[in-house]
C-alpha positions as a printed NumPy array, in Angstrom:
array([[ -18.356,  -80.903,  -81.114],
       [ -17.972,  -77.552,  -82.954],
       [ -14.36 ,  -76.359,  -83.142],
       [ -15.292,  -73.217,  -81.206],
       [ -16.379,  -75.35 ,  -78.239],
       [ -13.528,  -77.852,  -78.434],
       [ -10.957,  -77.381,  -75.645],
       [  -7.58 ,  -76.158,  -76.82 ],
       [  -4.434,  -78.141,  -76.066],
       [  -3.562,  -75.567,  -73.435],
       [  -6.969,  -75.962,  -71.765],
       [  -6.663,  -79.755,  -71.868],
       [  -3.215,  -79.55 ,  -70.318],
       [  -4.494,  -77.26 ,  -67.591],
       [  -7.352,  -79.64 ,  -66.785],
       [  -4.992,  -82.615,  -66.655],
       [  -2.683,  -80.757,  -64.292],
       [  -5.567,  -79.758,  -62.058],
       [  -6.841,  -83.346,  -61.952],
       [  -3.361,  -84.558,  -60.989],
       [  -3.148,  -81.961,  -58.212],
       [  -6.558,  -82.844,  -56.82 ],
       [  -5.841,  -86.589,  -56.882],
       [  -2.537,  -86.034,  -55.077],
       [  -4.097,  -83.644,  -52.57 ],
       [  -6.942,  -86.059,  -51.822],
       [  -4.442,  -88.785,  -50.951],
       [  -2.147,  -86.547,  -48.903],
       [  -4.987,  -84.94 ,  -46.934],
       [  -6.485,  -88.383,  -46.272],
       [  -3.209,  -89.789,  -44.969],
       [  -1.732,  -86.755,  -43.202],
       [  -4.77 ,  -84.674,  -42.311],
       [  -5.068,  -80.955,  -43.   ],
       [  -2.494,  -80.063,  -40.362],
       [   0.065,  -82.63 ,  -41.458],
       [  -0.247,  -82.014,  -45.186],
       [   2.081,  -79.529,  -46.881],
       [   1.947,  -77.95 ,  -50.301],
       [   5.427,  -79.34 ,  -50.979],
       [   4.288,  -82.877,  -50.195],
       [   1.264,  -82.482,  -52.47 ],
       [   3.418,  -81.029,  -55.258],
       [   5.826,  -83.948,  -54.955],
       [   2.957,  -86.438,  -55.067],
       [   1.577,  -84.744,  -58.188],
       [   5.027,  -84.627,  -59.795],
       [   4.982,  -80.841,  -60.092],
       [   7.157,  -77.951,  -58.915],
       [   5.67 ,  -76.282,  -55.839],
       [   5.379,  -73.004,  -57.778],
       [   3.056,  -74.692,  -60.269],
       [   0.857,  -75.918,  -57.443],
       [   0.54 ,  -72.395,  -56.035],
       [  -0.41 ,  -71.134,  -59.5  ],
       [  -3.517,  -73.35 ,  -59.407],
       [  -4.218,  -73.122,  -55.676],
       [  -2.638,  -70.158,  -53.841],
       [  -3.114,  -71.637,  -50.351],
       [  -3.405,  -75.019,  -48.702],
       [  -6.876,  -74.115,  -47.405],
       [  -8.083,  -73.256,  -50.919],
       [  -6.877,  -76.633,  -52.176],
       [  -8.379,  -78.453,  -49.203],
       [ -11.753,  -76.8  ,  -49.684],
       [ -11.727,  -77.785,  -53.351],
       [ -10.99 ,  -81.423,  -52.448],
       [ -13.826,  -81.426,  -49.913],
       [ -16.168,  -79.659,  -52.322],
       [ -15.474,  -82.208,  -55.064],
       [ -16.301,  -85.26 ,  -52.943],
       [ -19.306,  -83.456,  -51.491],
       [ -20.719,  -82.685,  -54.938],
       [ -20.177,  -86.275,  -56.049],
       [ -22.149,  -87.457,  -53.012],
       [ -24.926,  -84.948,  -53.69 ],
       [ -25.298,  -86.139,  -57.282],
       [ -25.401,  -89.755,  -56.084],
       [ -28.919,  -89.035,  -54.849],
       [ -30.242,  -87.949,  -58.273],
       [ -31.765,  -91.398,  -58.808],
       [ -33.388,  -91.225,  -55.375],
       [ -35.065,  -87.945,  -56.277],
       [ -36.445,  -89.314,  -59.546],
       [ -37.658,  -92.699,  -58.248],
       [ -41.276,  -93.445,  -57.407],
       [ -40.51 ,  -96.091,  -54.78 ],
       [ -37.838,  -96.786,  -52.137],
       [ -36.605,  -99.972,  -53.815],
       [ -35.611,  -98.033,  -56.912],
       [ -34.58 ,  -94.815,  -55.155],
       [ -32.714,  -96.052,  -52.094],
       [ -31.371,  -99.03 ,  -54.029],
       [ -29.829,  -96.775,  -56.677],
       [ -28.481,  -94.449,  -53.985],
       [ -26.734,  -97.352,  -52.26 ],
       [ -25.311,  -98.495,  -55.617],
       [ -23.904,  -95.019,  -56.251],
       [ -22.502,  -94.508,  -52.747],
       [ -20.805,  -97.906,  -52.696],
       [ -19.211,  -97.182,  -56.075],
       [ -17.922,  -93.838,  -54.785],
       [ -16.43 ,  -95.579,  -51.746],
       [ -14.759,  -98.01 ,  -54.098],
       [ -13.329,  -95.439,  -56.482],
       [ -12.767,  -92.418,  -54.199],
       [ -11.77 ,  -93.81 ,  -50.781],
       [  -9.356,  -90.985,  -50.042],
       [ -12.028,  -88.345,  -50.588],
       [ -14.316,  -90.094,  -48.147],
       [ -11.528,  -90.231,  -45.554],
       [ -10.827,  -86.517,  -45.949],
       [ -14.486,  -85.727,  -45.296],
       [ -14.673,  -88.087,  -42.305],
       [ -11.549,  -86.608,  -40.713],
       [ -12.798,  -83.063,  -41.209],
       [ -16.155,  -83.761,  -39.58 ],
       [ -14.602,  -85.761,  -36.736],
       [ -12.498,  -82.7  ,  -35.91 ],
       [ -15.56 ,  -80.448,  -35.723],
       [ -15.563,  -79.336,  -39.385],
       [ -13.241,  -76.338,  -38.804],
       [ -12.928,  -75.626,  -42.529],
       [ -16.246,  -76.757,  -44.037],
       [ -18.787,  -75.991,  -41.317],
       [ -20.508,  -73.642,  -43.759],
       [ -21.221,  -76.606,  -46.072],
       [ -22.871,  -78.487,  -43.209],
       [ -25.035,  -75.555,  -42.162],
       [ -26.262,  -74.69 ,  -45.647],
       [ -25.914,  -77.122,  -48.559],
       [ -25.908,  -80.351,  -46.549],
       [ -28.813,  -79.255,  -44.347],
       [ -30.966,  -78.313,  -47.357],
       [ -29.984,  -81.487,  -49.252],
       [ -30.838,  -83.702,  -46.273],
       [ -34.237,  -82.126,  -45.777],
       [ -35.043,  -82.655,  -49.451],
       [ -34.187,  -86.37 ,  -49.278],
       [ -36.066,  -86.724,  -45.989],
       [ -39.159,  -85.327,  -47.722],
       [ -38.967,  -88.097,  -50.333],
       [ -38.709,  -90.736,  -47.607],
       [ -41.705,  -89.229,  -45.767],
       [ -43.7  ,  -89.403,  -49.004],
       [ -42.945,  -93.107,  -49.445],
       [ -43.964,  -93.734,  -45.842],
       [ -47.229,  -91.852,  -46.363],
       [ -47.888,  -93.917,  -49.5  ],
       [ -47.35 ,  -97.149,  -47.554],
       [ -44.319,  -98.152,  -49.583],
       [ -42.086,  -98.602,  -46.519],
       [ -42.293,  -98.799,  -42.739],
       [ -42.472,  -95.597,  -40.697],
       [ -38.885,  -94.723,  -39.798],
       [ -37.135,  -91.485,  -38.952],
       [ -35.859,  -90.232,  -42.345],
       [ -32.8  ,  -88.605,  -40.831],
       [ -31.675,  -91.74 ,  -39.028],
       [ -32.194,  -93.769,  -42.19 ],
       [ -29.963,  -91.341,  -44.095],
       [ -27.329,  -91.459,  -41.35 ],
       [ -27.355,  -95.246,  -41.593],
       [ -26.969,  -95.134,  -45.362],
       [ -24.01 ,  -92.773,  -45.094],
       [ -22.336,  -94.717,  -42.311],
       [ -22.763,  -98.083,  -43.986],
       [ -21.625,  -97.155,  -47.481],
       [ -18.768,  -94.893,  -46.387],
       [ -17.506,  -97.541,  -43.972],
       [ -16.112,  -99.405,  -46.971],
       [ -13.867,  -96.415,  -47.728],
       [ -13.091,  -95.041,  -44.275],
       [ -12.339,  -98.456,  -42.773],
       [ -11.   , -100.07 ,  -45.914],
       [  -7.867, -101.327,  -44.165],
       [  -9.954, -103.136,  -41.561],
       [ -12.114, -104.716,  -44.238],
       [  -9.046, -105.732,  -46.228],
       [  -7.518, -107.328,  -43.118],
       [ -10.687, -109.322,  -42.476],
       [ -10.665, -110.317,  -46.155],
       [  -7.434, -112.253,  -45.68 ],
       [  -5.24 , -109.223,  -46.304],
       [  -6.605, -108.794,  -49.818],
       [  -8.468, -105.816,  -51.316],
       [ -12.084, -106.54 ,  -52.213],
       [ -12.392, -107.93 ,  -55.727],
       [ -15.053, -106.873,  -58.227],
       [ -17.133, -109.829,  -57.082],
       [ -16.632, -108.879,  -53.42 ],
       [ -17.815, -105.326,  -54.07 ],
       [ -20.873, -106.557,  -55.945],
       [ -21.731, -108.961,  -53.129],
       [ -21.222, -106.239,  -50.502],
       [ -23.479, -103.836,  -52.382],
       [ -26.203, -106.469,  -52.795],
       [ -25.988, -107.332,  -49.085],
       [ -26.247, -103.705,  -47.966],
       [ -29.266, -103.15 ,  -50.215],
       [ -31.013, -106.325,  -49.055],
       [ -30.464, -105.614,  -45.356],
       [ -31.623, -102.001,  -45.521],
       [ -34.53 , -102.44 ,  -47.937],
       [ -35.874, -105.437,  -46.036],
       [ -35.38 , -103.64 ,  -42.759],
       [ -37.566, -100.727,  -43.851],
       [ -40.162, -103.076,  -45.315],
       [ -39.619, -102.053,  -48.905],
       [ -38.942, -105.633,  -50.089]])
């Protein structure tokens, strides 16, 4: 990387601080909800003075929207493989792989999103009415194309997408329940791989793609 494009130590430090804030905020918002979370609690979780937190995010709503935006963008990019695939086995299979990995690595982000939507999306309704609506229609078009090509059974594309979201995000949103049913132990690497394979097999066979 040319020196002119290389981040300075100050820029690196700023990015590290922002990442720490967002990780702390994701956990606090997931556990306490928007109403129960405080900037002081988030600052304490991040190991920062509250004044530093306000320097990066002036208000709790600004920080909350950034947390929601981050998980939303990660989910949107998870469908890149779906857009580029020429068949549902490759496209939907890769999408399930990506969504299950996000649930594994970012469970708190998923819980924040679920809580927000369950409460009527008071803060991010604009995302639902614009970006999410357009994204969903684009993915539905790909599913309709595969149906027209005879690559899968005729199903309602929207309900298929809802099922994909519900199934993959269940592993994050209801992680405690899954852990309890797993003998009180978190899922191991092998457990996650088996769960992902099972979800793919059930859905792909169900739509007649396998």
